[in-house]
C-alpha positions, -999 to 999 in steps of 0.1 A, spaced: -286 306 -159 -257 280 -175 -236 275 -143 -267 258 -127 -267 236 -160 -228 228 -147 -231 221 -114 -262 194 -119 -242 180 -145 -212 177 -120 -237 161 -95 -252 139 -122 -219 125 -131 -215 120 -97 -239 97 -86 -237 80 -118 -198 70 -106 -206 63 -64 -240 40 -86 -213 21 -110 -192 13 -83 -192 -23 -69 -191 -29 -33 -167 -53 -22 -178 -76 1 -160 -98 32 -158 -131 33 -169 -152 64 -152 -161 92 -146 -195 98 -141 -207 133 -105 -230 132 -115 -264 142 -111 -278 177 -78 -301 176 -86 -335 187 -69 -353 222 -49 -362 208 -27 -340 196 -36 -319 230 -13 -339 251 15 -341 229 49 -314 237 55 -288 214 86 -294 198 107 -266 200 119 -252 162 152 -250 149 159 -202 152 131 -202 183 140 -183 206 136 -198 249 112 -184 270 138 -174 294 148 -144 263 108 -141 254 112 -105 270 136 -95 248 116 -102 217 88 -82 238 107 -55 242 122 -50 207 84 -52 190 73 -28 214 105 -2 204 95 -10 164 57 -3 177 66 27 193 88 41 167 59 35 137 43 53 158 62 89 158 65 87 126 29 92 123 31 117 151 28 156 135 55 180 147 44 215 157 66 242 141 92 268 166 60 288 160 36 270 170 53 261 200 64 293 212 27 304 208 16 277 224 46 277 257 37 315 254 -1 313 263 6 288 287 27 313 306 3 339 304 -26 314 320 -1 306 345 6 336 357 -27 357 358 -34 324 380 -7 327 401 -19 368 410 -55 356 408 -46 332 442 -19 353 457 -48 380 459 -76 358 473 -55 345 498 -38 379 512 -79 388 512 -80 354 534 -64 356 556 -64 395 566 -93 388 571 -92 357 593 -70 376 617 -101 398 616 -116 378 633 -90 360 649 -75 385 663 
């Protein structure tokens, strides 16, 4: 009986804590104002330190490589034991498939020889 009462107390505490949490709302995104025609006709002024268009691909490649490295850090690599186990399973299945296909090929080739003569 005490165990049931403790479970009820714990579930009541969870419900109360969930009820007391405040839900954060995100502000509504507004559309940026459209630029005026006078602003559109102005040429883009090169800022100091900005790379020229011919070298823009270098920045793109650097950005890509940074993202690749950050994603590789998130990967959970298998242990040596897991890798060897998976490799063993793959090799066994490939062997079984090779034997099966060899037997089917042998049977079909002899059948064709009987039919053709």
